C-alpha positions, -999 to 999 in steps of 0.1 A, spaced: 0 -1 1 12 31 -11 6 69 -2 -2 60 36 23 57 70 35 24 75 15 25 107 -17 30 90 -11 0 66 -1 -20 95 -34 -14 113 -52 -21 77 -33 -54 75 -41 -66 111 -71 -56 113 -102 -81 122 -126 -62 102 -127 -75 66 -113 -45 43 -110 -47 8 -102 -25 -19 -116 -27 -60 -106 -7 -89 -131 7 -113 -132 -27 -133 -140 -46 -100 -108 -66 -97 -97 -65 -65 -64 -44 -55 -58 -46 -22 -72 -71 10 -59 -72 43 -57 -107 61 -91 -111 73 -109 -104 43 -85 -131 25 -88 -157 50 -127 -155 52 -128 -154 11 -100 -179 5 -76 -159 -10 -39 -164 -15 -17 -133 -10 -10 -127 -43 -42 -136 -56 -60 -103 -75 -91 -117 -91 -122 -97 -101 -154 -98 -76 -172 -122 -99 -143 -147 -101 -137 -142 -65 -176 -154 -61 -174 -179 -84 -142 -193 -72 -156 -198 -38 -190 -211 -49 -171 -236 -70 -157 -250 -39 -188 -247 -11 -176 -220 2 -181 -181 7 -213 -162 5 -247 -182 5 -260 -186 -30 -300 -185 -32 -311 -218 -46 -312 -200 -81 -286 -209 -106 -250 -189 -97 -254 -172 -130 -287 -159 -120 -278 -149 -83 -243 -135 -96 -265 -110 -122 -286 -101 -96 -259 -96 -70 -239 -73 -97 -271 -55 -105 -268 -36 -71 -231 -35 -66 -217 0 -72 -245 18 -82 -244 43 -48 -219 63 -37 -228 42 -2 -244 10 2 -245 -9 34 -262 -46 39 -261 -84 60 -242 -114 40 -246 -147 54 -214 -173 48 -213 -210 39 -196 -215 75 -226 -200 92 -211 -161 102 -234 -135 94 -215 -103 79 -225 -68 77 -208 -53 49 -208 -22 34 -195 -4 0 -182 32 -8 -173 42 -41 -146 67 -47 -151 94 -75 -126 75 -98 -147 44 -94 -125 24 -68 -147 9 -48 -139 2 -6 -152 -26 11 -156 -32 48 -169 -61 67 -174 -65 100 -187 -100 120 -219 -97 134 -229 -132 137 -234 -129 174 -257 -102 175 -288 -118 174 -312 -92 178 -321 -97 213 -285 -96 222 -281 -66 202 -308 -47 221 -293 -57 251 -258 -48 246 -272 -13 232 -293 -5 261 -260 -13 281 -238 8 264 -263 35 266 -265 30 306 -230 27 312 -223 60 291 -252 79 312 -234 66 342 -202 81 331 -213 114 313 -221 150 327 -255 157 315 -253 193 312 -219 193 291 -217 159 279 -182 153 287 -167 130 315 -186 132 350 -162 135 382 -166 101 388 -151 89 356 -127 117 353 -113 108 383 -109 71 378 -89 78 343 -65 100 363 -65 73 392 -57 45 361 -28 67 351 -16 72 381 -15 37 392 -2 26 358 26 52 367 20 68 332 43 101 323 20 131 314 0 164 330 -30 170 345 -49 207 347 -76 220 365 -98 245 348 -119 265 366 -146 298 346 -135 328 363 -164 352 377 -191 323 370 -213 332 399 -217 365 387 -224 350 353 -252 332 368 -264 361 387 -265 388 352 -275 363 327 -293 338 348 -292 300 352 -298 291 314 -267 316 305 -245 304 330 -256 270 316 -244 277 280 -214 288 293 -203 260 305 -213 240 275 -196 266 253 -165 259 275 -166 224 272 -168 220 234 -141 248 229 -116 221 254 -126 192 237 -119 212 202 -85 222 211 -68 196 227 -57 157 218 -76 126 210 -58 107 232 -67 138 261 -93 129 284 -117 162 301 -147 159 326 -166 184 345 -159 179 385 -185 204 398 -198 236 393 -178 253 370 -144 235 375 -132 209 353 -102 186 348 -80 177 321 -56 146 320 -28 145 292 -8 114 289 23 117 275 29 154 279 54 175 295 43 208 314 57 229 286 37 213 259 7 210 283 9 246 282 13 254 249 -20 235 242 -38 249 273 -27 286 262 -45 278 228 -75 270 241 -70 301 259 -74 323 231 -103 301 219 -121 310 247 -111 346 250 -130 350 208 -159 330 221 -192 348 220 -214 325 235 -247 347 249 -255 361 212 -283 385 229 -252 398 249 -226 401 222 -202 421 246 -201 391 263 -168 377 273 -153 351 294 -121 335 305 -106 306 327 -78 303 356 -61 269 354 -32 251 371 -13 226 357 11 200 368 31 170 358 28 133 372 54 128 395 63 94 396 45 71 425 20 101 432 -10 92 437 -40 109 419 -52 123 450 -18 141 453 -15 152 420 -51 167 419 -44 186 449 -16 204 436 -29 209 401 -58 224 421 -31 245 439 -20 258 413 -58 269 398 -62 286 430 -29 305 426 -39 314 390 -68 329 403 -50 348 435 -30 364 407 -57 377 389 -74 351 376 -76 342 334 -40 327 338 -23 293 336 1 287 366 25 257 367 23 239 401 
């Protein structure tokens, strides 16, 4: 695979999801190991889609073919293939597995096929799994802002400390929040909280964890970062917050936040790290607010 990083190529090759790419003539150009295993393809084979299905059918393998003659079934399948920019469907294989397959068409006529094994997901099981996922997500999420709640973000910090991971922690507190509530009402305060959470999430890395720990106070966990780099990220967030106008009915309204950031020391507990970041945040407020203090 050319044009992508070695790391991405390894991920695609090793994925248990079935991945294949067909060119504009419907000839296989690339497939990962999972796809080749499922459709019984040697590593160097590059058949057309029709040749692939026919070879499997002749061996009693691959996609289950309806009772109609193979060529009729193939023609019917071909009539639906590649006719839409995107298509998703279930298909069953002769080994008893069910695959959720998607087909995505590119502007050049090439097609990306991705398949996931859904055999274990019977209807009732899918419903139960979904309900469980919804309940779990709700138990870990702050209802107003949608970020992690106190229990969840603190558990992530505890995990990081227990595993002795390097990184930084930041306590962030929206400045003059009581005055915001008093002046603009609780709906205005809620709008500011949501805006703040959204902007922080948009400014940090995907690997960072962010949560609301109470009122206008938030916690940011940043694995693998030194204080200087963490501060650079926080300063970018700060600039974005300064430019925010979250209350359209009050165009002149602006807000800021105070922040204390600290590195996780060797062998420190989550409580020790949090306390130090919290003290640094307190110092930021004492020094005039709307600033970042490293502790």
